[in-house]
NUZANU-515792 format. One record per residue (C-alpha): residue number from 1; residue in three letters; z negated, x negated, y negated. Coordinates in steps of 0.05 Angstrom, whole numbers, plus 32768, in hexadecimal, padded with zeros to 4 digits. Layout:
# residues N
  resi  resn    up  east  north
   NUM   ALA     Z     X      Y
...
//
This chain:
# residues 411
  resi  resn    up  east  north
     1   MET  8074  80BC   7E88
     2   ALA  8098  8087   7E67
     3   ALA  80DD  8090   7E5C
     4   VAL  810D  806E   7E87
     5   LEU  814E  8048   7E7D
     6   LEU  8185  806A   7E9C
     7   ALA  81B1  8031   7EAD
     8   SER  8174  800E   7ED0
     9   VAL  8158  8043   7EF8
    10   THR  8139  802F   7F34
    11   LEU  8121  8052   7F77
    12   GLN  80C9  8064   7F76
    13   ALA  80D4  8040   7FB9
    14   GLY  8095  8028   7FC5
    15   GLY  807F  8002   7F86
    16   GLU  8041  7FD7   7FA3
    17   ILE  805C  7FEF   7FE7
    18   LYS  807C  7FB0   7FF1
    19   PRO  809E  7F92   8031
    20   ALA  8071  7F69   8069
    21   GLU  807B  7F19   8069
    22   GLU  8073  7EF6   80AD
    23   VAL  802F  7EDD   80B5
    24   THR  8035  7E97   80CF
    25   ALA  8002  7E6B   80E7
    26   ALA  800F  7E3F   80AF
    27   ALA  8005  7E75   807B
    28   THR  7FC5  7E88   809D
    29   PRO  7F86  7E6B   8087
    30   ASN  7F57  7E48   80B2
    31   THR  7F17  7E6B   80A6
    32   LEU  7F0D  7EAB   807A
    33   ALA  7EEE  7E7C   804B
    34   ASP  7F2B  7E5C   803F
    35   ALA  7F4D  7EA3   8037
    36   PHE  7F1A  7EAF   7FF5
    37   LYS  7F25  7E67   7FE5
    38   ASN  7F6A  7E72   7FE1
    39   GLY  7F69  7EB6   7FB8
    40   GLU  7F94  7EC9   7F79
    41   VAL  7F6E  7EE3   7F37
    42   SER  7FA3  7F0A   7F0D
    43   GLY  7FA3  7F3B   7ED4
    44   GLN  7FB8  7F59   7E8F
    45   ILE  7F96  7F61   7E49
    46   ARG  7FAB  7F98   7E25
    47   ALA  7FA8  7FB3   7DDF
    48   GLY  7FBD  7FFB   7DC8
    49   TYR  7FC0  8026   7D98
    50   ILE  7FDD  8078   7D97
    51   LYS  7FDC  80A7   7D5B
    52   HIS  7FE8  80ED   7D67
    53   LYS  8004  8114   7D29
    54   PHE  8008  8167   7D2B
    55   ALA  802D  8174   7CED
    56   LEU  8041  81B9   7CF9
    57   SER  800C  81D2   7D24
    58   GLY  7FD4  81C9   7CF5
    59   GLU  7FAE  819F   7D27
    60   GLN  7F7D  815F   7D0F
    61   ASP  7FA9  8129   7D1E
    62   THR  7F87  80F4   7D49
    63   TYR  7F90  80A3   7D52
    64   SER  7F6A  806A   7D7B
    65   THR  7F6C  8024   7D8E
    66   ALA  7F52  8007   7DD1
    67   LEU  7F50  7FC0   7DEC
    68   GLY  7F4F  7FB9   7E3C
    69   GLY  7F76  7FA6   7E7C
    70   GLN  7F6A  7F98   7EC1
    71   LEU  7F4D  7F60   7EEC
    72   LYS  7F67  7F4B   7F34
    73   TYR  7F55  7F20   7F6C
    74   GLU  7F79  7F22   7FB5
    75   THR  7F6B  7EEF   7FE7
    76   GLY  7F97  7EC5   8012
    77   LYS  7FA6  7EDA   8055
    78   PHE  7F89  7ED7   8096
    79   TYR  7F9F  7EE3   80CF
    80   GLY  7FCC  7F19   80A8
    81   PHE  7F92  7F39   8084
    82   ASP  7F85  7F33   8032
    83   LEU  7F5A  7F5B   800C
    84   GLY  7F65  7F6B   7FC4
    85   VAL  7F37  7F82   7F83
    86   ALA  7F49  7F99   7F43
    87   PHE  7F1D  7FAA   7F0E
    88   TYR  7F3A  7FD8   7ECD
    89   THR  7F1A  7FED   7E87
    90   SER  7F2A  8005   7E43
    91   HIS  7EFC  8006   7E0A
    92   SER  7F0B  8023   7DC8
    93   ILE  7F04  7FFF   7D8B
    94   ASP  7EE1  802E   7D59
    95   ALA  7EEA  8013   7D17
    96   LEU  7F36  801F   7D28
    97   SER  7F37  8058   7D3E
    98   GLY  7F25  80A1   7D2A
    99   ASP  7EE4  80C0   7D23
   100   LYS  7ED3  80E3   7D68
   101   ALA  7E9E  811C   7D32
   102   ASP  7EDF  812C   7D0A
   103   GLY  7F0C  8135   7D41
   104   GLU  7F3A  80FB   7D36
   105   PHE  7F30  80CF   7D73
   106   ASP  7F65  80CC   7DA3
   107   GLU  7F4D  80C3   7DED
   108   GLY  7F8E  80B6   7E05
   109   LEU  7F7E  8065   7E04
   110   ALA  7F37  8065   7E24
   111   SER  7F2A  80AC   7E3B
   112   ILE  7EFD  80E0   7E18
   113   ASP  7EBB  80B2   7E16
   114   GLY  7EDE  8078   7DF7
   115   HIS  7EE1  8046   7E31
   116   TYR  7EE3  8041   7E78
   117   ASP  7ED4  8012   7EB4
   118   LEU  7EEF  8017   7EF7
   119   LEU  7EFC  7FF1   7F39
   120   ALA  7F44  8014   7F38
   121   GLU  7F62  7FDC   7F73
   122   ALA  7F36  7FD2   7FBA
   123   TYR  7F56  7FCE   7FE9
   124   LEU  7F68  7FA0   8037
   125   ASP  7FA9  7F88   8047
   126   TYR  7FC8  7F83   8090
   127   SER  800E  7F64   8093
   128   TYR  8039  7F4B   80E0
   129   LYS  8080  7F3F   80D1
   130   ASN  80A3  7F6E   80B8
   131   PHE  8067  7FA6   80B2
   132   LYS  8029  7FB1   8089
   133   ILE  7FFB  7FE3   8074
   134   ARG  7FC8  7FE6   8040
   135   ALA  7F83  8018   803A
   136   GLY  7F5B  8023   8000
   137   ARG  7F62  8029   7FB2
   138   GLN  7FAA  800F   7F9E
   139   LEU  7FE7  8011   7F72
   140   ILE  801C  8045   7F9D
   141   ASP  8069  8055   7F78
   142   THR  8087  8085   7F99
   143   PRO  80AA  80C5   7F72
   144   TYR  8074  80F8   7F86
   145   ALA  8038  80C4   7F75
   146   ASP  8042  808F   7F4C
   147   SER  8017  8059   7F1C
   148   ASP  8031  8076   7EDC
   149   ASP  801B  803D   7EB3
   150   ILE  801F  8062   7E6A
   151   ARG  7FD7  804E   7E48
   152   MET  7FAB  801A   7E54
   153   THR  7FA6  801F   7EA1
   154   PRO  7FDA  8039   7ED9
   155   ASN  7FC3  8069   7F11
   156   THR  7FA8  8057   7F4F
   157   PHE  7F9D  807D   7F8F
   158   GLU  7F69  8074   7FCF
   159   SER  7F9D  8071   8007
   160   VAL  7FBD  8059   8048
   161   VAL  7FFF  8042   8041
   162   ALA  802E  8024   807C
   163   THR  806F  8004   8071
   164   TYR  80A4  7FE2   80A1
   165   THR  80D9  7FC4   808C
   166   TYR  811E  7FB6   80B7
   167   SER  8163  7F9E   8090
   168   ASP  816F  7FC5   8050
   169   PHE  8143  7FFA   8068
   170   SER  80EF  800D   805A
   171   PHE  80CD  803B   8085
   172   ILE  8090  8053   8061
   173   GLY  8051  8088   8075
   174   ALA  8017  8090   8052
   175   TYR  7FD9  80C2   8041
   176   LEU  7FBE  80C7   7FFC
   177   THR  7F74  80ED   7FEA
   178   ARG  7F5A  80D3   7F9B
   179   TRP  7F74  80B9   7F5D
   180   GLN  7F68  80A1   7F1E
   181   GLY  7F8B  8091   7EDF
   182   PRO  7FB2  80B1   7EA7
   183   ASP  7FD6  80E8   7EC5
   184   ALA  7F92  80F7   7EE9
   185   GLU  7F70  80FD   7EAB
   186   GLU  7F37  80D5   7EC6
   187   TYR  7F23  8092   7EC5
   188   GLU  7F03  809D   7F0A
   189   PHE  7F18  80AD   7F4F
   190   VAL  7F20  80F8   7F59
   191   ASP  7F3C  812B   7F8E
   192   LEU  7F8F  812F   7F8D
   193   LEU  7F86  817E   7FA8
   194   GLY  7F59  81AA   7F8B
   195   GLU  7F5B  81CB   7FD4
   196   GLY  7F7D  81A0   8000
   197   ASP  7F6D  8161   8027
   198   GLY  7F9A  8136   800E
   199   VAL  7FE8  8125   800A
   200   ALA  8008  810B   804A
   201   MET  8050  80DD   8036
   202   LEU  808C  80C4   8064
   203   ALA  80C6  80A0   8047
   204   VAL  8102  807F   8054
   205   THR  8127  8057   8020
   206   TYR  815D  802D   8022
   207   ALA  8171  7FF4   7FED
   208   THR  81A9  7FC7   7FE1
   209   GLU  81C0  7F9E   7F9B
   210   ALA  81F6  7FDE   7F9B
   211   ILE  81CC  8020   7FAC
   212   GLU  8184  8037   7FBA
   213   ALA  817A  8075   7FD7
   214   GLY  8133  8093   7FF7
   215   LEU  811E  80CE   8020
   216   TRP  80DE  80EC   8013
   217   TYR  80AF  8125   8032
   218   TYR  8068  812F   8013
   219   ARG  8030  815F   8038
   220   ALA  8003  8171   8002
   221   ASP  7FCF  819F   802B
   222   LYS  7FCB  81DD   8014
   223   ALA  7FF9  81D1   7FE1
   224   ALA  8043  81C3   7FEE
   225   ASP  8077  819F   8018
   226   VAL  80A8  8179   7FEE
   227   ILE  80E2  8159   800A
   228   TYR  8108  8130   7FD5
   229   ALA  8143  80FB   7FD7
   230   ASP  8162  80D6   7FA3
   231   THR  819B  80A0   7F99
   232   ILE  81B4  8070   7F67
   233   GLY  81ED  8045   7F67
   234   THR  8203  8008   7F42
   235   TYR  824D  7FF4   7F36
   236   ALA  8265  7FB3   7F12
   237   ILE  82AB  7FC5   7EF4
   238   SER  82A8  7F76   7ED8
   239   GLU  826A  7F46   7EC6
   240   GLU  8266  7F6A   7E85
   241   ILE  8268  7FAF   7E9C
   242   GLU  8245  7FD3   7ECF
   243   LEU  823B  8024   7EE4
   244   THR  81FD  8045   7EFC
   245   GLY  81F9  8091   7F1D
   246   GLY  81CD  80B6   7F45
   247   ILE  81BB  80FB   7F5A
   248   GLN  8175  8114   7F71
   249   ILE  815B  8159   7F97
   250   ALA  8115  816D   7FA4
   251   LYS  8103  81B3   7FCD
   252   GLN  80BC  81C6   7FCA
   253   SER  809F  81FB   7FF7
   254   GLU  805A  821B   7FEB
   255   LYS  801B  8215   801E
   256   ASN  7FEE  8246   8027
   257   ASN  8001  826E   7FF3
   258   SER  7FF8  8230   7FB9
   259   GLY  802C  8251   7F98
   260   PHE  8054  8215   7F91
   261   ASP  80A0  8223   7FA4
   262   ALA  80DB  81FE   7F78
   263   THR  811A  81D8   7F7D
   264   LEU  8138  81A0   7F54
   265   TYR  8170  8182   7F4B
   266   GLY  8195  814B   7F24
   267   ALA  81C4  811B   7F10
   268   MET  81CF  80D8   7EE4
   269   ALA  81FD  80B1   7ECD
   270   GLY  81F9  806E   7E9C
   271   ILE  8225  8032   7E86
   272   ASN  8211  7FEE   7E6F
   273   PHE  823A  7FBE   7E51
   274   SER  8230  7F81   7E20
   275   GLY  81E8  7F91   7E19
   276   LEU  81EC  7FD9   7E04
   277   THR  81DE  8013   7E31
   278   LEU  81F7  8059   7E30
   279   GLY  81D7  808D   7E67
   280   ILE  81D8  80E2   7E6D
   281   ALA  81AC  80FA   7EA0
   282   TYR  819F  814C   7EB4
   283   ASP  8173  8176   7EDF
   284   ALA  8170  81BC   7EF5
   285   LEU  812D  81D5   7F07
   286   ASN  8130  8222   7F33
   287   VAL  80E9  8240   7F3B
   288   ASP  80DC  8283   7F60
   289   ASP  80C0  82BD   7F33
   290   GLY  8070  82B0   7F39
   291   LYS  8075  8267   7F4A
   292   GLU  8073  8223   7F35
   293   TYR  8088  81E0   7F38
   294   PHE  8061  81AB   7F5B
   295   GLY  805F  8175   7F33
   296   GLY  8038  813D   7F60
   297   PHE  800F  8105   7F43
   298   GLY  8031  80D8   7F10
   299   GLY  8068  80D3   7EDB
   300   GLY  8096  810C   7F0C
   301   VAL  80D3  80FB   7F2D
   302   GLY  810B  8119   7EF9
   303   PHE  8146  80F0   7EDF
   304   VAL  8141  811A   7E97
   305   ASN  8102  80E6   7E8F
   306   MET  80DF  80EA   7E49
   307   ASP  809C  80C4   7E2E
   308   GLU  807D  8114   7E29
   309   TYR  80AA  813F   7E53
   310   THR  80C7  8138   7E9C
   311   ALA  80F9  8181   7EB5
   312   GLY  80C0  818C   7EE4
   313   THR  807D  8184   7EB6
   314   PHE  809E  81A6   7E7D
   315   ILE  80C0  81E2   7EA1
   316   VAL  8082  81F0   7ED2
   317   SER  8083  823B   7EDF
   318   GLN  80CC  824E   7ED8
   319   SER  8114  8230   7EE4
   320   GLY  8132  8211   7EA5
   321   ASP  8156  81D0   7EA2
   322   ALA  8155  818A   7E79
   323   TRP  817E  8153   7E66
   324   LYS  817D  811A   7E44
   325   ALA  81AE  80E5   7E20
   326   MET  8198  8098   7E11
   327   ALA  81B3  8057   7DF2
   328   GLY  818E  801A   7DF4
   329   TYR  819C  7FCC   7DDE
   330   ASP  818D  7F85   7DFA
   331   PHE  818D  7F5C   7DBC
   332   SER  8188  7F20   7DE9
   333   GLU  81D1  7F26   7DDF
   334   LEU  81CB  7F15   7D95
   335   GLY  819F  7EDD   7DA5
   336   ILE  8160  7F08   7DA1
   337   ALA  813C  7F01   7DEC
   338   GLY  810F  7F2F   7E04
   339   LEU  8120  7F66   7DCF
   340   THR  8133  7FA4   7DE2
   341   VAL  813C  7FE6   7DBA
   342   GLU  8150  8036   7DDA
   343   TYR  8156  8074   7DC3
   344   HIS  814E  80B5   7DED
   345   PHE  8161  80F8   7DDD
   346   GLY  8146  8135   7E10
   347   GLU  814A  8183   7E0E
   348   PHE  8124  81AF   7E40
   349   ALA  8129  81F3   7E3E
   350   GLY  8103  822B   7E6A
   351   ASP  812B  8272   7E7C
   352   LYS  80E4  8297   7E69
   353   HIS  80C9  8269   7E34
   354   GLY  80CA  822F   7E0F
   355   LYS  80FE  81FC   7DF5
   356   VAL  80ED  81B6   7DE1
   357   ILE  8117  817B   7DC3
   358   GLU  80F8  812F   7DCA
   359   GLN  810C  80FB   7DAF
   360   ASN  80F2  80B2   7DC8
   361   LEU  8101  806F   7DA5
   362   ILE  80E3  803C   7DCA
   363   LEU  80E1  7FEA   7DB6
   364   ALA  80CF  7FBA   7DE1
   365   TYR  80C4  7F68   7DD3
   366   THR  80BF  7F3A   7E1A
   367   PRO  80C2  7EFC   7E05
   368   SER  80A0  7ED5   7E44
   369   ASP  8086  7EF7   7E81
   370   ASP  8041  7EDD   7E5E
   371   TRP  8042  7F16   7E2E
   372   ASP  806A  7F52   7E12
   373   ILE  8063  7F8E   7DE2
   374   GLU  807F  7FD0   7DDC
   375   LEU  807E  8009   7DAF
   376   VAL  8090  8051   7DBF
   377   TYR  8094  8087   7D8D
   378   ALA  809E  80CC   7DAB
   379   ASN  80B3  8112   7D84
   380   ILE  80A8  8145   7D9B
   381   GLU  80C4  818A   7D87
   382   ASP  80B1  81D7   7D9C
   383   SER  80F1  81F8   7D8A
   384   HIS  80D2  8246   7D9C
   385   ASN  8087  8234   7D8B
   386   ASP  807C  8256   7DD0
   387   LEU  8059  8225   7DF5
   388   GLY  8018  8237   7DEB
   389   GLU  7FEA  8265   7DCB
   390   ASP  7FB8  8250   7D97
   391   GLU  7F6D  8270   7D87
   392   PHE  7F83  82B4   7D7C
   393   GLY  7FB8  82C0   7DB8
   394   ASN  7FF3  82B5   7D86
   395   PRO  8031  827A   7D9C
   396   ALA  801A  823D   7D7D
   397   ASP  8047  8204   7D62
   398   GLU  8040  81CC   7D9A
   399   SER  806C  8199   7D6E
   400   PHE  804B  814F   7D66
   401   ASP  805F  810B   7D5D
   402   ARG  803C  80CE   7D86
   403   LEU  803F  8088   7D74
   404   LEU  802F  8057   7DAF
   405   VAL  8021  8007   7DB0
   406   ARG  8014  7FE4   7DDC
   407   ALA  800D  7F8E   7DE2
   408   ASN  8005  7F6D   7E2B
   409   TYR  7FEF  7F26   7E41
   410   ASN  7FF8  7F1A   7E83
   411   PHE  7FD9  7EE6   7EAD
//
């Protein structure tokens, strides 16, 4: 779950769930053949490098290099309908990766097999005026189910999503059944739920230049009911100074004695001036005894969102809290357009066991819309050495360092 720039946080109010556009006769091809002829090809070529260093635990360091990306085709509209397909792939480069036989190979970029090839998107759209529905394999970005593009290709979901927009409001309904991607830890489509059939979702969002807010309901079959709400506002004191603030809450209740029962509260604030961004965030998680937090499918909703941990994904089966502070600078103010640097410091602590301090350093350079390069360094310190156990049942140190570098070319 990639760390977020606090002063520019936006609601995950749908991602690919976009407002529908009115279909006019002029925009509609005369024949189905015209729709395919007027289709668009797009994609991304990505090169990545990842290294995990386990200096304190004594585990074998791992690293790998991979080349992959996405190739997408979407037809033109035909009486409100269009089709889209996207192929995702990633292949490790053996000469620049650790040896599998020696345990040096890092599977984070191209799976344990060192490669994957997948038809990750395949959907049918229908749009009419302010209504849109999409069915099939697709990108989705909502609080508890999102694309979370943290490695070579993002998560996608097999689902049906319908959206109706009215003024600044969007009304969303969806049903999700399967997914694939880095958070699924599979690059083939697998069931979202081990026992239940799928996840139903209803939401209403509100968005203007000054405020974004959303109310979301998820019903995960035989697992949990989740109600989540957040609001984030921005206020410009002047042309140079902008303030950001937000609050969030999630209430979860179990179904069929699944064990999910928790409440999450969070708040954040930030300021942006003269290219400098400063921010702070806090999340508290209350979990009933013997229960755990339902983390959803993706990067997590917490404002305390680091490269490795969020409050929900770290604390899980205990109550606790998490906080972070960050600073970022946009070097465009100094004449280097597209270069940004961020530093994030986060602390996660549970009331039964476990305390982690995570630090992130993020460098991004985007000289144009066509290409960019990013570097994310994460340092995780297991302060109590009790997040896991070794083969003898003794507390194991889960501290590690991770370096991820990605270069992207978009077409």
